[in-house]
C-alpha positions as CSV (number, residue, x, y, z in Angstrom):
1,M,0.0,0.0,0.0
2,D,1.4,3.4,-0.8
3,N,2.0,5.8,1.8
4,L,-0.9,8.2,0.8
5,N,-1.9,11.6,2.5
6,I,-5.6,12.1,3.6
7,V,-7.2,14.3,1.0
8,P,-11.1,14.9,1.7
9,R,-13.4,14.3,-1.3
10,K,-14.5,17.8,-1.1
11,Y,-10.9,19.0,-1.5
12,A,-10.4,16.7,-4.3
13,I,-13.7,18.0,-6.0
14,K,-12.7,21.6,-5.6
15,H,-9.3,21.1,-7.1
16,G,-10.1,18.6,-9.9
17,L,-8.4,15.6,-8.5
18,T,-9.2,12.1,-9.9
19,F,-8.8,10.5,-6.8
20,Y,-9.0,11.0,-2.9
21,F,-7.9,9.1,0.3
22,T,-9.9,8.9,3.4
23,G,-7.5,6.3,5.3
24,K,-10.7,4.5,6.2
25,P,-11.7,1.1,4.9
26,C,-14.6,1.0,2.1
27,K,-17.6,-1.3,2.8
28,N,-15.6,-4.2,1.6
29,G,-12.7,-3.5,3.8
30,H,-10.2,-1.9,1.3
31,V,-8.1,0.8,2.5
32,A,-7.4,2.3,-0.9
33,K,-7.8,5.6,-2.8
34,R,-11.2,6.4,-4.1
35,L,-12.5,7.8,-7.3
36,T,-13.5,11.4,-6.8
37,D,-16.5,11.5,-9.2
38,K,-18.1,8.3,-7.9
39,A,-16.8,7.9,-4.4
40,Y,-16.0,4.3,-5.2
41,C,-13.0,2.6,-3.7
42,F,-10.4,2.0,-6.5
43,E,-10.1,-1.7,-5.6
44,C,-13.9,-2.1,-5.6
45,S,-14.1,-0.4,-8.8
46,K,-11.2,-2.8,-10.4
47,N,-13.1,-5.7,-9.2
48,A,-16.3,-4.4,-10.7
49,R,-14.7,-3.9,-14.1
50,Y,-13.1,-7.4,-14.0
51,A,-16.4,-9.1,-13.1
52,W,-18.1,-7.2,-16.0
53,K,-15.4,-8.4,-18.4
54,K,-15.7,-12.0,-17.1
55,T,-19.4,-12.0,-17.6
56,N,-19.5,-10.2,-20.9
57,G,-16.1,-11.1,-22.6
58,I,-15.2,-7.4,-22.9
59,T,-15.0,-4.3,-20.8
60,Y,-17.7,-1.8,-20.9
61,E,-15.2,0.7,-22.4
62,G,-14.5,-1.9,-25.1
63,Q,-18.2,-2.2,-25.9
64,L,-18.6,1.4,-26.3
65,R,-15.5,1.6,-28.7
66,R,-17.1,-1.0,-30.8
67,A,-20.4,0.5,-30.9
68,R,-18.9,4.0,-31.8
69,R,-16.8,2.4,-34.5
70,K,-19.8,0.4,-35.9
71,L,-22.0,3.7,-36.1
72,S,-19.3,5.7,-37.7
73,L,-18.6,3.1,-40.5
74,E,-22.4,2.9,-41.1
75,L,-22.7,6.8,-41.3
76,L,-19.8,6.8,-43.8
77,G,-21.7,4.3,-46.1
78,G,-20.1,1.1,-44.8
79,K,-17.8,0.2,-47.7
80,C,-14.6,1.6,-49.3
81,V,-15.3,4.5,-51.5
82,K,-12.6,3.4,-54.0
83,C,-13.2,-0.4,-54.6
84,G,-16.4,-1.2,-52.6
85,F,-14.8,-3.5,-50.1
86,S,-17.0,-3.9,-47.0
87,D,-15.5,-6.2,-44.6
88,T,-15.3,-3.9,-41.4
89,R,-12.1,-5.6,-40.1
90,A,-10.1,-3.8,-42.9
91,L,-12.1,-0.6,-43.2
92,Q,-10.3,2.6,-42.1
93,I,-11.7,6.2,-41.6
94,D,-9.5,8.3,-43.7
95,H,-9.2,12.1,-43.8
96,V,-10.1,13.5,-47.2
97,N,-7.5,16.2,-47.2
98,G,-4.8,14.3,-45.0
99,G,-3.7,15.4,-41.6
100,G,-5.0,12.4,-39.8
101,T,-1.7,11.6,-38.0
102,K,-1.7,15.1,-36.3
103,E,-5.3,14.8,-35.3
104,R,-4.9,11.4,-34.0
105,V,-1.9,12.7,-31.6
106,K,-4.6,14.7,-29.8
107,D,-7.3,12.0,-29.5
108,S,-7.1,8.7,-31.2
109,R,-10.7,8.3,-31.7
110,I,-11.4,11.8,-32.9
111,A,-12.5,11.0,-36.4
112,E,-15.2,8.5,-35.1
113,K,-16.4,11.1,-32.9
114,N,-16.4,13.9,-35.5
115,V,-18.4,11.6,-37.9
116,I,-20.8,10.7,-35.2
117,N,-21.3,14.3,-34.4
118,G,-22.3,15.0,-38.1
119,N,-18.9,15.8,-39.8
120,T,-18.9,13.5,-42.8
121,T,-17.6,15.8,-45.4
122,D,-13.8,15.6,-43.9
123,Y,-13.7,11.9,-43.7
124,Q,-14.1,8.9,-46.2
125,L,-14.1,5.1,-45.6
126,L,-11.2,3.3,-47.2
127,C,-10.2,-0.4,-47.1
128,A,-6.7,-0.8,-45.7
129,N,-5.3,-1.4,-49.2
130,C,-6.8,1.7,-50.8
131,N,-5.8,3.9,-47.7
132,W,-2.2,2.9,-48.1
133,I,-2.1,3.4,-51.8
134,K,-3.6,6.9,-51.3
135,R,-1.1,7.6,-48.5
136,F,1.7,6.7,-50.9
137,E,0.5,8.5,-53.9
138,N,-0.1,11.7,-51.8
139,K,3.1,11.2,-49.9
140,E,1.3,11.3,-46.7
141,H,3.8,8.9,-44.9
């Protein structure tokens, strides 16, 4: 157990901290830091995520990522705009005018989020082969 300082939840909320520490055990007996937004003990939260994954075969966050990807692919037509390939395992969201690498540094899922929020003009759907050919021809690598 780390040597943690006592930090009240109110202080953590006021200062935008992710965790706080009371030094007291939670209802399950863990003396651990707690998540500020939910007041859950970190260990209880970790155990709940593990139980979810064991029951569902994937984490809750993983389910959200898959749902967001599926929706963004549907909004972009569900197939490669160059060759018509439609196997979602090889489809990639491409930036029509390049610049995807810089955008991904800020947020790896920004393209999906933008598409879902209605910005479909800056993006297109390409299969992996067509995307790499485009990158090569446009010197985007």
